[in-house]
N, C-alpha and C positions, 0 to 999 in steps of 0.2 A: 532600701531607700535611706539616703543620708539626711538627717535632720538639720534644721537651720542652725542649731547651736553647735553641732559638730562641724559644719562648714565654717562658722565663725572662728572656732578654735583652730581649725586647719589653716585658715588665712593668717592667723597670728603666729602659730608655732611651726607649721610645715607648709609653706606656700607651694612648694614643688608638688606635693601630694594633691593639693587643690587643683593645680594646673592639670594633673593627670586625670582627675575626675571630670573636669570640664571637657578635656579632649575626648575622653571616653563617651560622655554624654553627647558631644557633638557628632561623633561617629555614629552613635546609635540613632540620633535624629536623622542624619543623612541616609542611613540604611532604611529606616522606616519610610521616609519620604520617597526614596527611590523605589521601594517595594510597591507603594501605592500607585506609582506612575507606570508600572509595568503592565503590558497587555500583550495580546497575541502578535502584534506587529513589531514589537521591539524586544521580545524575549522568547523563551521557549514555551510560554504558557499557551495552552490550546485555545482556539477561538471560543469554545463553549464557556470558558471562564470569564469572558468579557461581559457577560450579562447583557443588560439593556444599554449599557454605555459603550457600545462598540466604537472603536476609533475610526476616523475617516480613512478609507483605503488610500495607501500610498505605495505605489509599485516601486520596487527596488530597481527595476529595469530602466535603462535610459530611453528617452523618447526617440523613436525612429522617424517621426514626423510623417508617417504614412497614415492614410485614412483607414478607419476600421473596416473589417470585412475582407472578402477575397481580393487578393492582389493580382495585378496583371500577369497572365500566364498560368494562373491557378485553374486547374481542371475542375469544372463544376460537376455536380451530381444531381440527376433528376430521375423521375420515374420513367422507365423505358418499356416500350412494348415488347412482348415476347413473340417468338416465331410460331409457337404451337400453343394457342390458347386451349383451355379445358372445354370451353363451350363456345359455339358460334351461333349467333342469332341473326338470320338474314332479314334485312329490311327491304321489302319489295316495292318497286315503283309500279303503280297500277294505272296512273293517268298523268297527263301533263298539267303543270300548274297554271299555264296560260290558256290551254285548250281543254276545257273541262270535258268536252264531248269525245276526245280522242282516248282510246284505250291502249295502254302500253304493256299489257300483261303478257302477251305472247312474243314480244320483241326480244332479241338477244341482249345480254348484259355487256356493255362496253368496258366497264371497269368498276372498281369498288373503292370507296373511301371508308377506312376502318378507324374505329375508336375502341379502346379497351378499358374495361372497368375492373379494377382489382378489388375483390370482395372476400370477406372472411366467410367460409362455409359454416353451416350449423355444426357446432362441435358434437361429436358423437363417438362413443366407444364401440369399436368393432369387436364383436364376440365371435370367436372361433370355437367350434365344438369338435372334440376328438371322439370318435366312436370306435371303440376297440371291439372287433368281432370276437364272438365266443362260439366255439365249435366243439363238437364231440368226436373224438377219434374212433373210427369204426373198428380199429384193430384191438385197442385196449379198453375202450369205453371211457377214457379220461376226458374231462372238459379242458379245453385249451383256449386261452385268451391272448389276443394281440397285446404287445407292449406299448405303453404310452411313451412319448418323448421324455427324456430324463428330467426336463424342467417343468413337466406337467404333473403335479403331485397331489392336487386336491380336486374335489368335484367342481369347485368354482374358485378361480383365483385371478389376480391381475398379472399381466404379462410384464416382461422386463422393461419394455419401453415406457409403459405407464408408470412403473415404479421409478424409472429414471426421471420422468417428468416431476414426480413428487420430490426427488432429490434436488432437481434443478430449482424448483420453487423455494425449497427450504434453505438450501445452502448457497445458491447463486443469487436469487432475488431476495433472500433473507426473510421470507414470509413465515410467521409463526405457524405451528401445526394446526391450531384451531381455525386460522384463516384459510389455510390450504383445504381443510375439510369443507369449509363453507364454499370456497371457490369451485371445488369439484362438484358439489351439489348443484350450484348455480349453472355451471357450464354443461355438465354431463348428466345431471339428474341422478348422480350416484353418490351415496354417502360414503365417504372415506374416513375412517376413524383416525384419531391422532396416533393411536398405537400402530397403525399401518405405516404412517409416516416415519415413526421411530424405527420400525422393523426394517423399512427400506434403507434408512440411514445406517443401521447396524450391519446389514448385509453388504452395503457399498464399502463401509469401513474395512470389513474383513477382506474383500476382494482387492483392496488397494494396498495391502501390506507390502507386496513386492515392489510396487510403484514407489512407496516411501523409501525403501531401502536403496533403490537405484537413484532416486533424486539426491539422497545424502551423498552417495558416491560421486555423482556428477558434480555437485557443488564443492566437494573437497578439492577438485582439480581445475576450477575455473580461474581465470586471470584476475578478475575483479568481482568481489562479493559485497553486496549491500546487506547490512545487518541492522536490526532495530528491535525494540521491545516496547510493549505497552501493557498497562495494568488491565486486568479483567477479573470480574467477580465470579467465583465458582462456589456455589452453595453458601453464599454470604461471606466468603473469605477472599482476601486478595491473592490472586495468582497472576502470572505473567504470560502473555502471548509473545513468543519470540519468532522473528522472521529472518530468513536468509534467502536472498534472491538475486537473480540476474535479469537481463532483458527477456530470457526465454524460460527460466526456471523459478519456481517459488516453493519454499518450504516453510510451514508453520508448525510450531510446537508449543504446548502449554505446560508450564511448570510452576511449582509453588515458590520458586526462587527466581530472582532477577539476575544474579551475577554468574560467576564461573561454574557453580554447581549445575545450573541449567544448561549453559552452553557446552559444558563437558558431557552432560547427559545426551544431548542431541548429536554429539560426535562429528560436527562439521568443522568448527574452528580448530580443534586440537590437531587436525591433519591438514589444515589449509596453509598454503605457502604463498599465495598471491597477495593482492592488496585488499584489505578489508576496509570498506567505507562506512563510517558511523558518525555519531554525534558526540564523541569524546566521553562516552560512558567508560569509566576507568577499567572495569574488568576486561574489556576487549583488548586493552593494551598489554595484557599478560600473555598474549599468544605470539608465537614466533613467526610473524608475518609482517608485511608492510602495512602501513595504516594511512588512510586518507580521511581527513576530517571534513564534515559537512560545512561548506562555507555559507549556506543559507542561514544557518544558526549564527555564524560570525557576523553576517551583515545585519541581522536583527539586533545583536548585542552592540554592534558599532552604532547603529541608529539610536539606541537608547543613550549611549554615552555622549553622542553629539547633541541630540535634541533635548535631553533632560539634564545632563551634567555639563553641557557646553564644552566638550573636549574636542578641539579643532582637529587634532591628529586622527580622531576616529573617523571624521568625514574623509580625510585624505586616504586612510587605509581602505575605507569602503570603496572609494573611487578607484584606487589601485587594484583591488581584487577584481572589480568589474572590468577594468581595462585588461587585466591579465586573462580573464575569461574570454573576452572578445578576441584577444590575440591568439589564444590557443585554439579557438574555433575556426580561425581562418585556414583555408587550405594551404598546406605546406608543400614546397617543392623538394624533391630529393628524399632525404631521410625522413622516416616516419616520426622521429622524435626531435626535440629541440637540441641544438648544440650548446655547449657551455658558454660560448660567446653570445648566443641569443638569450640565454637566461641571465647572464651577469647583470645587465642594467636593471632588470626587474628585481633581482635579489638585493641589489644595492639600494634601490628605492624602498623596498620592503623593510630592510634593516634600519634605514635612516628614520622611517616613520615610527618604528618600534622604539628607537632611541629617543625620539621626540616625545613619545608617550611616557616613557620612564621619567624624563625630565619634568613633565607636567604632573607626575604622580609620585613624588619622592616618598620613601618610607620614613616616617617620623619616629624617632626613637623616644621611648618613654623617659620622662625626666625623673621619675621616681627611682630612688636608689635601690629599692628591692626589686630585682628582676623576676619576671614571670616565667614559669616553666613552659617549654614547647616553643613552637614557631610563633612569631608575632602575627596577629590577625591582619589580613590585607583587605583593601577595598576591592570592589568589583572590578574597577579599572586595573588595579595592580595585578589581580589574579588573571585577568584576561591578557594583559601584556606578557605575563610569565608564560602563558600557554602559547601565545604567538611566537615567543622567543625559544622556548624549550622544545616545542613541537613544530618548528618551522617546516621541516621536510614533509610532515603530515598535512599541515595546513596547505602547503603548495604542492601536494602530490599531483594535482592536475597539471601543473607546470612541468614537473619532472617526468611524468609519464602521461602522454596524451590519451591513453586508453582509460585513465581514471577520470570520472566525471567531477564537475565542480561542486556538486551537491549530493546529498543522500536522498534526493526526492523520490527515487524509485522505491526505496524501502518505506518512506513515508506514505506513498500511495498504496503500497501493499498492506501496510499495517492499518490503514484507515478503515478497512472493511470490518475489523473487529469493533471499532467504535460505532460504526453504523449499525452493526448487528446488536450491540448493547442498547442503542437508543430505541431500536424497534422491539426487541424481545427481552431486554433486561439481562440479567446474569444467567450463567449456566446453572442448572439445578444440580448436576452431578459432574464429577471430574471425567467420567466416561463420555458424557455428552460434549464436553470441551475437547477431548481428544478426537471424537468423531468429527467435530466441526473442523479442527485443525487439519486433519489428514485429507478430508474431502475437499476442503477449500484449497489446499495445496494442489490437488489434482485439477480443480476447475481453473485456478489461476494460471497454471502451466499450460493447460489446454487453450485458454484465451490468448495467452501470449504467443502461442504458435499457430494461431488462426484455425484451430480445430473446431468443428461443430460440437458445441457443448452437449447437446442432447444425445447425439450419436456416440460421443466419447463416454458419457455416463452409461449408456446402454451396453457398450462394449465392455466396460468395466464390470457391470452387473453380471455379465455372462462369462467373466474371467479372462477377458482379452483387452486390458487397458492399452492405450496408445503407446505406452512406454516400451512395449514389445516391438515397436517399429524401429528402424535404424536410428541409432543415437546421433547420427550426423544431423538430424533435424534440430538438435539442440545446440 
C-alpha cells in the first residue's frame, strides 16, 4: 500500500512512476469488477457457484419462431396395449340394460372391447433351493454327494441378478449404500447390509478389468475424442476424475493429478492421433494430435466481453460462430467436407473481427523506465484474442472437419455424473472406492449409449461375460 506522502513525492519528482501506479490500480479495479460480474452464463463457472443470485436465463441459440412442444411430423409416444397380457379378467353380460327381465347368460359372445391396466406386481425375491443328493456306494461304502453349481457357494446367498440390482442402484441411480439397504427392506422385506453393496461393487470391478482394457484400446483409434476433467474429493483430498468419450464409448479414471501425469497414466491420449475436443486445458495441447476447442466456452466468454465490457467485436464474433455452426450443419452435396472456396469467406470474416478486437484492446506499454521481467500482463480480452488468433485452426476445427462437433458438450454431459454423485453422497472415502466407481460407471455409460439393457448387462458382467465380448462393430 502506497502512502499519501509517497504519492505526493512521486507526483513532484517522478510523475511517470505515478502514472504507472495509477494504470496498475485501474487494471486491478477492472479485474475485480469483472470478476464480480462473472456467473455461469458468461464464464466457465459452474451453476452451483451462482448461489441465490442466479442470472436470468439467456439462451445462446437464435430463435426459430416455432411454438414449444412437438413439431409437425414428430412421432408421438403413448402407452400401447400388448398382444399377450399376463392376466385376463372377463367381464360377463348377464342381462340387458333396458330389458331387466331378459337373461343374456347363455347367449354367444359377439365381440369384446378390451382395456388394459399396467400395474406393478408385489416385489418379491424368488428363492431357489438346490438339494444335492447324498448316497453311499455299495461297492466301496464311500459316501458320495452331488456337486453344486460353481456359483452356489454358501448355505444362503444372493443371486447374480439381485447383486446386479444393487450395482444398478448404487452406481447408475447413485443411491448411497444405506438408502439401498432401506429400499430392499421396504420392497422385499429383506435386510441387505451396506457391506453387501460394497462386496457387489468390488466383484463387479474385478470382472470389468478386461472391459476397461478394451475400451482404452478402442478410444485410442477413434476419429474424434471428447476429453474433460473435474475435481473430486477422495478421503478429504482433491483428486481429479478424467473422462474420454465418444457417442458410443465412455472411459472414466480417477487420479491425484489434473495434467499430463494423469492423462499419460490412463494411456489414451499418448497413442491418440485423431481430433481431441476439449476446453483449452493446456496439458491437452502437449499431445501430437489435432485439437478442437469447445465453442460453448467461447460463446460464454464473448457474452461477458459484450455485456459487461461493451466490446462490440465480441457480439460480432459470437454471431459469426453461430452462423458458421448453422452453415456446417446444413446437408452438403457431393464431398463430405467443405472446399477451400467455401471456407474462405468465413475465415476472412473471422480474421477481420479478430483484428477489430485487437484494435479495441491495444497493449499499453509501461511508462516507467525500469522494465519488468517476463511477459506483460494482459487483460481478459487480450488473452482471449490471442487464443482466437494463435489457435484459429482449433477454434474452427468444426469448419475444417465436419465430423468435429461445435462444442465439447458430450464430455460435459459425461462428466456431470460425478458432480451429481458428489451432491448425493459426498466425497469418496477411499481411493479404491473412487476407482470402483470410475470403472463401473464407464461400463454403465457405454451400455446406455449403445442401448443395452443395463440390468442384463451388469448381470452378464457379474458372471464374467460383459457385453464387450460381442462384435466390436457395435461400437
